[in-house]
DRENGUZA-492907 format. One record per atom (N, C-alpha, C, CB): residue in three letters; x, y, z. Coordinates in steps of 0.05 Angstrom, whole numbers, padded with zeros to 5 digits, always signed. Glycine has a CB too. Layout:
// DRENGUZA-492907
ALAXYZ;...
//
This chain:
// DRENGUZA-492907
MET-00262-00110+01459;MET-00271-00125+01434;MET-00291-00136+01438;MET-00255-00144+01424;THR-00311-00143+01418;THR-00333-00163+01439;THR-00329-00188+01418;THR-00375-00150+01445;GLY-00346-00209+01423;GLY-00335-00228+01402;GLY-00354-00213+01375;GLY-00344-00266+01411;ASN-00373-00205+01366;ASN-00377-00197+01340;ASN-00355-00184+01325;ASN-00397-00181+01341;GLU-00351-00167+01341;GLU-00331-00134+01338;GLU-00306-00150+01316;GLU-00312-00117+01380;TYR-00292-00181+01332;TYR-00272-00194+01333;TYR-00277-00205+01302;TYR-00270-00212+01358;ALA-00309-00232+01304;ALA-00314-00234+01282;ALA-00320-00213+01247;ALA-00328-00245+01293;ASP-00327-00200+01263;ASP-00329-00173+01240;ASP-00301-00164+01229;ASP-00343-00142+01257;LEU-00283-00168+01248;LEU-00253-00166+01235;LEU-00245-00183+01228;LEU-00232-00159+01248;ILE-00254-00206+01226;ILE-00244-00231+01213;ILE-00251-00230+01183;ILE-00258-00258+01228;ALA-00269-00225+01188;ALA-00289-00217+01150;ALA-00290-00208+01148;ALA-00311-00218+01136;ALA-00272-00179+01150;ALA-00261-00159+01129;ALA-00230-00165+01135;ALA-00272-00124+01134;TYR-00218-00181+01142;TYR-00193-00184+01135;TYR-00199-00217+01101;TYR-00173-00193+01174;LEU-00217-00228+01109;LEU-00217-00252+01091;LEU-00232-00227+01068;LEU-00238-00287+01104;VAL-00243-00212+01066;VAL-00257-00198+01041;VAL-00228-00183+01031;VAL-00288-00173+01052;LYS-00211-00163+01046;LYS-00198-00145+01034;LYS-00180-00173+01026;LYS-00187-00116+01051;ASN-00172-00185+01039;ASN-00148-00202+01014;ASN-00147-00232+01013;ASN-00113-00195+01020;PHE-00177-00232+01001;PHE-00180-00254+00984;PHE-00204-00256+00977;PHE-00172-00276+00994;SER-00215-00236+00962;SER-00243-00226+00950;SER-00236-00230+00925;SER-00255-00196+00956;ALA-00201-00227+00906;ALA-00198-00222+00888;ALA-00192-00242+00875;ALA-00186-00208+00888;ARG-00192-00266+00901;ARG-00195-00285+00885;ARG-00217-00309+00880;ARG-00177-00293+00888;GLY-00247-00299+00890;GLY-00264-00304+00888;GLY-00284-00322+00911;GLY-00259-00309+00869;ILE-00269-00316+00931;ILE-00282-00316+00944;ILE-00318-00288+00961;ILE-00259-00324+00953;ALA-00340-00302+00963;ALA-00358-00288+00979;ALA-00366-00292+01011;ALA-00378-00291+00965;VAL-00361-00267+01028;VAL-00359-00278+01050;VAL-00385-00267+01073;VAL-00328-00273+01058;TYR-00390-00288+01087;TYR-00425-00285+01094;TYR-00412-00285+01126;TYR-00456-00318+01082;ARG-00431-00271+01140;ARG-00437-00274+01170;ARG-00455-00279+01176;ARG-00435-00258+01184;GLU-00462-00301+01196;GLU-00484-00322+01213;GLU-00504-00325+01199;GLU-00495-00313+01241;ILE-00478-00352+01190;ILE-00493-00382+01180;ILE-00507-00402+01182;ILE-00486-00393+01176;SER-00533-00405+01178;SER-00541-00438+01195;SER-00535-00451+01179;SER-00569-00449+01204;LEU-00529-00481+01196;LEU-00514-00496+01173;LEU-00514-00530+01184;LEU-00477-00482+01169;GLY-00539-00540+01187;GLY-00537-00558+01208;GLY-00557-00556+01241;GLY-00507-00556+01213;LYS-00536-00583+01248;LYS-00542-00586+01274;LYS-00522-00591+01286;LYS-00558-00602+01278;THR-00518-00588+01307;THR-00487-00581+01334;THR-00496-00607+01333;THR-00485-00557+01372;ILE-00463-00623+01351;ILE-00473-00645+01365;ILE-00481-00657+01384;ILE-00467-00654+01365;ILE-00503-00628+01399;ILE-00525-00632+01415;ILE-00540-00634+01412;ILE-00531-00624+01427;GLY-00555-00635+01388;GLY-00577-00629+01368;GLY-00580-00603+01368;GLY-00604-00640+01374;LYS-00567-00578+01376;LYS-00583-00543+01366;LYS-00580-00546+01341;LYS-00568-00510+01376;ASN-00587-00520+01338;ASN-00588-00513+01308;ASN-00566-00496+01310;ASN-00614-00500+01295;ARG-00547-00497+01287;ARG-00511-00485+01285;ARG-00513-00466+01267;ARG-00484-00507+01272;HIS-00499-00441+01289;HIS-00500-00416+01268;HIS-00467-00418+01273;HIS-00521-00381+01278;VAL-00451-00412+01234;VAL-00429-00406+01241;VAL-00419-00373+01245;VAL-00416-00418+01223;ASP-00406-00372+01253;ASP-00393-00343+01258;ASP-00388-00334+01217;ASP-00353-00347+01285;ILE-00369-00352+01212;ILE-00350-00341+01182;ILE-00369-00365+01168;ILE-00303-00347+01180;PHE-00376-00372+01133;PHE-00372-00382+01124;PHE-00369-00361+01101;PHE-00384-00401+01129;VAL-00346-00376+01081;VAL-00319-00380+01063;VAL-00318-00387+01044;VAL-00302-00393+01070;LEU-00347-00379+01014;LEU-00345-00390+00989;LEU-00337-00387+00970;LEU-00357-00394+00983;HIS-00319-00406+00961;HIS-00305-00388+00947;HIS-00323-00403+00909;HIS-00261-00392+00956;THR-00334-00385+00893;THR-00360-00379+00878;THR-00347-00406+00857;THR-00367-00339+00862;SER-00334-00407+00839;SER-00334-00404+00816;SER-00326-00447+00830;SER-00310-00375+00795;THR-00316-00456+00844;THR-00309-00492+00847;THR-00326-00492+00879;THR-00263-00505+00850;ASP-00346-00462+00893;ASP-00366-00492+00915;ASP-00343-00493+00936;ASP-00372-00536+00895;ASN-00323-00493+00935;ASN-00321-00512+00959;ASN-00316-00477+00979;ASN-00286-00545+00956;ALA-00326-00495+01002;ALA-00324-00466+01033;ALA-00305-00493+01058;ALA-00379-00449+01055;LEU-00305-00458+01070;LEU-00288-00460+01090;LEU-00314-00449+01121;LEU-00257-00436+01082;ALA-00321-00457+01141;ALA-00340-00449+01164;ALA-00318-00451+01177;ALA-00368-00465+01173;ILE-00311-00412+01196;ILE-00291-00409+01215;ILE-00315-00396+01240;ILE-00261-00387+01203;GLU-00300-00403+01266;GLU-00317-00401+01289;GLU-00296-00379+01284;GLU-00324-00424+01316;CYS-00306-00358+01317;CYS-00291-00342+01321;CYS-00285-00341+01351;CYS-00300-00322+01310;LYS-00271-00332+01366;LYS-00262-00336+01398;LYS-00238-00315+01402;LYS-00249-00371+01406;PHE-00260-00288+01416;PHE-00250-00261+01419;PHE-00250-00273+01458;PHE-00275-00228+01402;GLN-00234-00270+01472;GLN-00235-00261+01503;GLN-00198-00252+01512;GLN-00250-00294+01527;ASP-00205-00215+01518;ASP-00190-00199+01523;ASP-00173-00207+01563;ASP-00211-00172+01515;SER-00203-00223+01571;SER-00206-00223+01605;SER-00204-00253+01611;SER-00238-00209+01617;ALA-00207-00256+01635;ALA-00207-00291+01645;ALA-00236-00285+01648;ALA-00187-00304+01680;GLY-00256-00304+01629;GLY-00290-00309+01630;GLY-00285-00341+01616;GLY-00314-00281+01604;THR-00313-00337+01621;THR-00327-00370+01617;THR-00317-00379+01581;THR-00373-00367+01621;VAL-00304-00367+01567;VAL-00296-00381+01538;VAL-00282-00409+01551;VAL-00271-00360+01516;ASP-00266-00402+01560;ASP-00249-00428+01566;ASP-00255-00451+01563;ASP-00242-00430+01586;GLU-00279-00449+01573;GLU-00308-00478+01574;GLU-00318-00489+01556;GLU-00335-00473+01583;LYS-00324-00464+01530;LYS-00322-00467+01503;LYS-00306-00474+01491;LYS-00325-00454+01494;ILE-00280-00483+01490;ILE-00271-00487+01466;ILE-00267-00522+01466;ILE-00243-00467+01460;PRO-00266-00530+01479;PRO-00265-00564+01464;PRO-00286-00567+01460;PRO-00254-00592+01478;TYR-00317-00557+01472;TYR-00337-00563+01459;TYR-00336-00561+01425;TYR-00355-00547+01472;ALA-00328-00528+01427;ALA-00332-00513+01395;ALA-00311-00540+01379;ALA-00313-00470+01392;ILE-00283-00541+01391;ILE-00264-00564+01371;ILE-00282-00583+01355;ILE-00243-00586+01391;GLN-00299-00600+01394;GLN-00306-00618+01380;GLN-00327-00623+01355;GLN-00310-00630+01395;ASP-00356-00601+01362;ASP-00370-00585+01341;ASP-00358-00585+01315;ASP-00371-00559+01348;MET-00344-00567+01309;MET-00339-00568+01281;MET-00320-00593+01278;MET-00326-00541+01271;ASN-00303-00605+01289;ASN-00289-00622+01276;ASN-00312-00639+01259;ASN-00271-00638+01295;ALA-00341-00649+01275;ALA-00363-00663+01260;ALA-00367-00651+01245;ALA-00386-00670+01268;MET-00375-00631+01236;MET-00381-00614+01208;MET-00384-00633+01180;MET-00355-00592+01202;GLY-00364-00636+01178;GLY-00353-00643+01154;GLY-00349-00639+01127;GLY-00358-00655+01154;MET-00334-00618+01138;MET-00331-00591+01113;MET-00303-00578+01128;MET-00367-00561+01112;ALA-00283-00570+01110;ALA-00261-00551+01119;ALA-00271-00527+01143;ALA-00252-00535+01091;VAL-00263-00536+01167;VAL-00272-00504+01188;VAL-00239-00491+01208;VAL-00305-00518+01221;CYS-00252-00462+01213;CYS-00228-00462+01222;CYS-00236-00449+01255;CYS-00207-00443+01200;LEU-00215-00455+01274;LEU-00230-00436+01292;LEU-00206-00418+01297;LEU-00244-00451+01321;ALA-00218-00389+01293;ALA-00205-00363+01289;ALA-00207-00350+01324;ALA-00224-00343+01260;TYR-00183-00350+01337;TYR-00182-00341+01364;TYR-00162-00320+01363;TYR-00175-00364+01384;ALA-00171-00301+01380;ALA-00149-00282+01390;ALA-00149-00269+01426;ALA-00153-00255+01369;GLY-00131-00262+01441;GLY-00144-00245+01452;GLY-00119-00247+01479;GLY-00178-00253+01456;ASN-00122-00238+01494;ASN-00100-00246+01522;ASN-00114-00264+01545;ASN-00090-00216+01540;GLY-00139-00263+01541;GLY-00163-00281+01571;GLY-00164-00306+01570;GLY-00200-00276+01571;PHE-00149-00326+01555;PHE-00150-00356+01558;PHE-00129-00363+01582;PHE-00141-00371+01528;SER-00141-00385+01591;SER-00123-00398+01613;SER-00100-00413+01594;SER-00141-00422+01636;GLU-00073-00423+01600;GLU-00048-00423+01595;GLU-00043-00457+01582;GLU-00031-00415+01625;GLY-00073-00468+01587;GLY-00079-00492+01584;GLY-00096-00499+01558;GLY-00091-00500+01608;ILE-00117-00477+01550;ILE-00144-00477+01528;ILE-00116-00463+01513;ILE-00184-00456+01535;LEU-00092-00439+01513;LEU-00081-00442+01503;LEU-00060-00463+01482;LEU-00083-00432+01513;HIS-00044-00476+01506;HIS-00035-00486+01487;HIS-00054-00522+01474;HIS-00004-00485+01498;MET-00075-00515+01485;MET-00097-00543+01467;MET-00105-00519+01449;MET-00131-00565+01487;LEU-00098-00495+01444;LEU-00102-00480+01413;LEU-00078-00485+01399;LEU-00106-00443+01413;ALA-00056-00479+01406;ALA-00032-00481+01399;ALA-00029-00514+01379;ALA-00014-00479+01428;GLY-00036-00539+01402;GLY-00027-00557+01380;GLY-00055-00568+01367;GLY-00006-00582+01392;CYS-00080-00548+01358;CYS-00113-00564+01348;CYS-00097-00558+01332;CYS-00150-00554+01349;PRO-00107-00585+01307;PRO-00100-00572+01272;PRO-00115-00550+01262;PRO-00107-00594+01247;ILE-00142-00550+01276;ILE-00163-00532+01264;ILE-00164-00497+01276;ILE-00192-00548+01272;ALA-00143-00504+01293;ALA-00142-00466+01310;ALA-00127-00451+01288;ALA-00119-00461+01347;ALA-00125-00427+01295;ALA-00112-00407+01272;ALA-00115-00387+01296;ALA-00130-00399+01238;ALA-00090-00382+01307;ALA-00092-00346+01329;ALA-00084-00324+01300;ALA-00052-00342+01366;CYS-00113-00311+01305;CYS-00107-00294+01294;CYS-00115-00266+01295;CYS-00109-00302+01279;LEU-00098-00246+01296;LEU-00107-00212+01308;LEU-00095-00191+01270;LEU-00074-00198+01354;PRO-00113-00197+01266;PRO-00112-00173+01236;PRO-00097-00144+01247;PRO-00154-00160+01222;PRO-00083-00136+01241;PRO-00087-00104+01253;PRO-00103-00080+01231;PRO-00051-00090+01260;PRO-00098-00061+01230;PRO-00135-00036+01246;PRO-00123-00044+01200;PRO-00134+00027+01280;THR-00100-00040+01188;THR-00097-00042+01171;THR-00109-00068+01143;THR-00076-00038+01181;LEU-00110-00097+01161;LEU-00118-00118+01151;LEU-00096-00127+01128;LEU-00145-00113+01142;GLU-00080-00108+01136;GLU-00053-00133+01133;GLU-00038-00161+01134;GLU-00041-00130+01142;PRO-00039-00161+01117;PRO-00023-00206+01122;PRO-00010-00195+01140;PRO+00005-00231+01093;THR-00004-00211+01165;THR+00020-00201+01181;THR+00037-00231+01202;THR+00004-00171+01205;ARG+00051-00234+01206;ARG+00056-00250+01227;ARG+00035-00259+01242;ARG+00070-00240+01243;ASP+00014-00246+01250;ASP-00007-00239+01267;ASP-00033-00254+01249;ASP-00007-00203+01271;THR-00035-00257+01232;THR-00045-00273+01210;THR-00041-00302+01195;THR-00041-00259+01197;ARG-00012-00297+01197;ARG-00007-00319+01182;ARG-00024-00361+01190;ARG+00029-00315+01185;GLU-00030-00358+01209;GLU-00040-00385+01209;GLU-00071-00389+01203;GLU-00033-00398+01237;LEU-00089-00361+01194;LEU-00111-00362+01196;LEU-00104-00362+01152;LEU-00128-00335+01220;ASP-00080-00350+01142;ASP-00076-00351+01114;ASP-00076-00377+01110;ASP-00053-00339+01102;VAL-00053-00397+01120;VAL-00049-00414+01125;VAL-00070-00446+01118;VAL-00043-00405+01146;ALA-00101-00430+01140;ALA-00124-00450+01138;ALA-00137-00434+01109;ALA-00147-00450+01171;VAL-00140-00413+01110;VAL-00146-00404+01080;VAL-00142-00426+01052;VAL-00127-00380+01076;ALA-00106-00426+01047;ALA-00095-00434+01032;ALA-00098-00470+01031;ALA-00071-00422+01037;MET-00100-00472+01053;MET-00103-00497+01053;MET-00136-00512+01041;MET-00095-00502+01082;ALA-00158-00492+01052;ALA-00181-00503+01051;ALA-00189-00504+01024;ALA-00198-00490+01066;PHE-00177-00476+01007;PHE-00181-00474+00977;PHE-00153-00473+00958;PHE-00198-00446+00972;LYS-00140-00494+00970;LYS-00115-00511+00957;LYS-00101-00484+00932;LYS-00131-00549+00936;TRP-00100-00463+00953;TRP-00083-00438+00944;TRP-00061-00436+00948;TRP-00089-00417+00951;TRP-00039-00455+00945;TRP-00021-00457+00963;TRP+00000-00441+00953;TRP-00014-00482+00969;ASP-00001-00422+00944;ASP+00017-00396+00932;ASP+00028-00376+00959;ASP-00006-00374+00910;LEU+00014-00387+00971;LEU-00002-00369+01003;LEU+00019-00391+01024;LEU-00054-00377+01010;ALA+00014-00406+01022;ALA+00033-00428+01033;ALA+00069-00425+01023;ALA+00019-00458+01019;LEU+00063-00432+01003;LEU+00098-00434+00988;LEU+00112-00392+01001;LEU+00093-00439+00931;GLN+00100-00378+00992;GLN+00103-00346+01005;GLN+00126-00337+00972;GLN+00125-00344+01051;ASN+00124-00344+00957;ASN+00138-00332+00942;ASN+00176-00354+00956;ASN+00130-00291+00948;ARG+00173-00376+00963;ARG+00193-00404+00962;ARG+00198-00414+00933;ARG+00178-00431+00979;LYS+00226-00424+00941;LYS+00224-00434+00900;LYS+00235-00461+00901;LYS+00250-00412+00872;PRO+00228-00471+00886;PRO+00221-00505+00892;PRO+00251-00514+00899;PRO+00207-00526+00861;PHE+00259-00527+00907;PHE+00293-00544+00916;PHE+00296-00562+00887;PHE+00293-00572+00954;VAL+00321-00549+00891;VAL+00335-00560+00859;VAL+00364-00581+00864;VAL+00349-00526+00837;LEU+00358-00608+00851;LEU+00377-00614+00863;LEU+00420-00603+00857;LEU+00368-00641+00861;PRO+00428-00598+00877;PRO+00459-00594+00863;PRO+00466-00607+00844;PRO+00480-00598+00878;SER+00488-00601+00829;SER+00501-00613+00809;SER+00521-00636+00827;SER+00516-00590+00790;LEU+00511-00657+00806;LEU+00527-00687+00819;LEU+00563-00687+00816;LEU+00515-00718+00796;ALA+00569-00671+00799;ALA+00587-00667+00782;ALA+00620-00669+00806;ALA+00577-00635+00766;PRO+00621-00674+00819;PRO+00637-00658+00841;PRO+00656-00628+00827;PRO+00663-00683+00857;VAL+00654-00610+00847;VAL+00685-00583+00844;VAL+00701-00592+00841;VAL+00697-00564+00864;HIS+00711-00597+00861;HIS+00741-00589+00872;HIS+00739-00628+00874;HIS+00747-00561+00911;ALA+00747-00648+00851;ALA+00752-00662+00864;ALA+00789-00675+00865;ALA+00731-00676+00858;THR+00791-00688+00903;THR+00824-00695+00902;THR+00826-00725+00882;THR+00838-00700+00940;PRO+00842-00718+00873;PRO+00853-00748+00863;PRO+00863-00767+00877;PRO+00872-00747+00847;ILE+00856-00796+00874;ILE+00861-00823+00892;ILE+00888-00830+00890;ILE+00846-00849+00883;GLY+00898-00827+00910;GLY+00929-00849+00897;GLY+00955-00843+00933;GLY+00953-00822+00849;PRO+00981-00844+00927;PRO+01000-00848+00952;PRO+01000-00823+00961;PRO+01029-00858+00947;ALA+01002-00798+00943;ALA+01003-00775+00957;ALA+00978-00754+00973;ALA+01017-00763+00940;HIS+00960-00771+00967;HIS+00926-00762+00977;HIS+00926-00771+00997;HIS+00899-00774+00964;GLY+00939-00791+01003;GLY+00932-00813+01036;GLY+00923-00837+01019;GLY+00899-00801+01065;GLY+00901-00843+00999;GLY+00902-00869+00994;GLY+00919-00889+00972;GLY+00879-00871+00990;GLY+00920-00906+00987;GLY+00941-00920+00963;GLY+00936-00942+00944;GLY+00963-00932+00976;THR+00956-00939+00931;THR+00949-00956+00903;THR+00928-00981+00905;THR+00977-00970+00892;ASP+00924-00998+00937;ASP+00919-01018+00951;ASP+00883-01007+00941;ASP+00935-01020+00987;SER+00876-00985+00945;SER+00858-00985+00945;SER+00826-00977+00921;SER+00864-00976+00963;LEU+00853-00978+00901;LEU+00839-00983+00864;LEU+00832-01006+00865;LEU+00859-00981+00834;LYS+00845-01028+00880;LYS+00840-01059+00870;LYS+00823-01075+00880;LYS+00860-01075+00873;
//
């Protein structure tokens, strides 16, 4: 898979799973300048049309050892400077162990490899959470969990305090 094919896969995944929520997905959008003054082109621009909130996604796919490792720290730094919601989606077996460690600990990075069916899976979960956070779609993050409810404060089986139960009469004074 090439980098462009990977970006198309991510764009298709987003359209299939989130277009009903009112997003439009665009490919190769110009957005200002990079941190070194070059014209910036983001791989994917996701716009929630009713709120004008947006998410810029850069896609990195590497299935064999190569130069993408050298590009990751720059991509993270450049994306953090954009001043909007951003995500670096990545997949492939060609990243070095050090870069994988960096990506795993990076708050804007999301490991994501959608299956051919484009259905959400564990392999898309990090991107799903990034989308949820960008557009405040908390149901995606909560995944049908129920809110925590305080248990009843009344004891279910109260044990009386007294001499027969290990508590002397002095304990009540």
